[in-house]
N, C-alpha and C positions, 0 to 999 in steps of 0.2 A: 544269327541275325534276330530272332525273337528274343534270345536272351538280352541282347543289348537294348532293345526297345523296352523291355520290361524294366531294365535298370534305370533308364533314363526316366521312365514314367514314376518309378519309386522315388528317385531324387528329387523331382519336381514336387511331388506331393509332400515330402519331408520338409523342403523349403518353404512351401505355402504354409504348412502348419507351424513352422518355426517363426516366420514373419508374423502370422496372425497372433501368435502368443506374445510378441513384443509390443502390440499396440497398447496405447494407454486406456485405462478405464475411466479417466476424469472426464468430466463434461467439457464440451467444446463450446467456446463462446466466439462466434464469428466476428472479425474485425469490421468496424463501421467503414462505409465508403468514404473516400477522401473526396472532399469537394473541389471541384475545379470550375474555372469560368466556362459557361456553356457556349458552345458555338453551333451556328446554324449551318445544316448540310442541306442543300437544295439539289434535287435531281430533276429539273424541269424538262418537260418534252420539247419545249421551245426555249431558245436564248432568252433571257431576262436581263433587264438593266440591274446592275449591281450598284446599290445604294450604300455608301459608307455609313457605318453606324458608329454611334459613341461609344468609346471603350467602357465596358462595365467595371464598376468599382469592385476590388477584391473583397470577398466575404471576410468579416472579421473572424479571427480564430476564437474558437469556443472559450469562454471564461470559466476557470475552475471555481466551483461552489466552495466557499469557505464557511466555517462555523465559528461562532464566538465561545469563549469560556462559558460554560453553564449549559450550552446547547448539546443536543444529542444527534449524532449521525448513525444511519443505519443501512444495512444492506439487506434488510428482511430476514437476516438470520441473526446477526449480532447488533446490539446497540452500544455504541460508544459515546461516552460523556467525559469531557475534560472539566472537572469540577472546579479546580483552581490551579493557579501556577505561581510559585513564589521563586524569587532570585536571591540567593544567599552566597556568601563567600566561604561559609563554613557549615558543616553538617555534623551536629553533635547532639543526637536524639537518644542515645542509648546509655549515657552516663557511663561510658567506658573509654578510658583513653587510648585503648587499642582499636576502636571503632570510631574514630574521627576522621572525617574527610575535609581537607582544607584546599581550596582553589588556589593553583598557582597565581603569581602576579599577572594581571591582565584578564583573567577569566573568573567566571562564577558558575555556581550550580543552578540550573533550572530545575525545580522540583515540580514534577507534574502529577497531580492528584487525579487519578483515572478509574472510571468505573466502566466495565464490560458486562453486558448481560446477554445470555443466550436466549432468544426469543423463540427458538424452536421447541416443539412439544415432544419429539421423538428421537432427537439425536443430541449427543453431546458435542462440544466444540472445544478444540485444542488451541490454546493461546500460547504464543511465544513472542512476548514484547521485545526480545533481542533482536528477532527477525522481522517483526512487523511494524516497529516504530523508529522513528528518527526526528530530529529537529533540523529544520532548514532556515538558513538566513537569506537576506536579501541579495546576496552575491552568489547563491547557489551552492554553498558549502553545507555539507551534512554533519550533524553531531549525532553520534550513537550513544547508547547507554553507557554510563561511567560506572564500572564494577565497583570501584572503592566508594563512590558516592551512593551507590545502591545498598552496599553492605552496612553503611552508616545510618541508614534510614530505619526508624522504628516500625513503621507500617509499610514496608516495601511491598509492591505488587508481586504476588505469587503466580508464576506461570503455571500451565497445566490445564486439565480439562474443567470445563463449566458444564455442570449437568443441565438438562432442559429446564427452562423457566428460571434458572438460578443466575446470580451475578457475582462477580468479584470486584473488590475495590482496593486500592492501594496506590503507593507513590513510586515514581521513577525519577531517576537523577540523570541530568546531562551536563556534561562540562561545556560551556559555551563563552565566547569572547564577551568581555563586560561591555564593550561598545557595540556589540551587534545589534542590528535593528531589523524591524519587519520579520520577527522570529515566527515560525509556523511549526506546529506539531503535526507530524505526519502519521497516520495509522492506516496501514494496508489490510483491509478485511481479507483478502486472498492474494497470496504471492504471485498467482498465475493469471488470474483474471483481470487485474489491474484496478479493482474497485478500491478507491483510496479516499479517506476523510482527511480535510485539511482544516486545521484550527488555527485561529490568529491568537498567539499568546503574548506578543509584545509588539 
């Protein structure tokens, strides 16, 4: 019987160690509390007359802060600036016939000139514009980086690490509909915490 009890205790200890080893080391950002219409709960000692109250107006949903071209957004670790945006039907910057990107009919390239600065003094920052950026139109469609357009750019943005206090600048290319309106450039500072900058670009 003692042998069985020892085996059970040993298995429990191994399970606890295994589970604790699977936990994440990343910082946890707690979700914000969802707003709801407050209701009054009375617990009177004596019966009270109930007076009907006017229904309260629902609170307006929070508005997303947007930035303009030339402005800088920050999460206190990175600074992101959209310097300029150009819309072209053809990218031919390298004087090389094999490195020309031409937009198909009904589409155009949005070329975003971007600067990203690491404002931390003791940590490098790893940047992946493929994962962290997109363009969004007024109907909610997303347009990701276009590889052919990116290869045709002479000063394309180079992903990778940015040293403390340093910055990188370069261009990104996105293939978007020519008639798309209310285009917004989206930059996610962190893929997990949801800190996102929104730039009006058209």
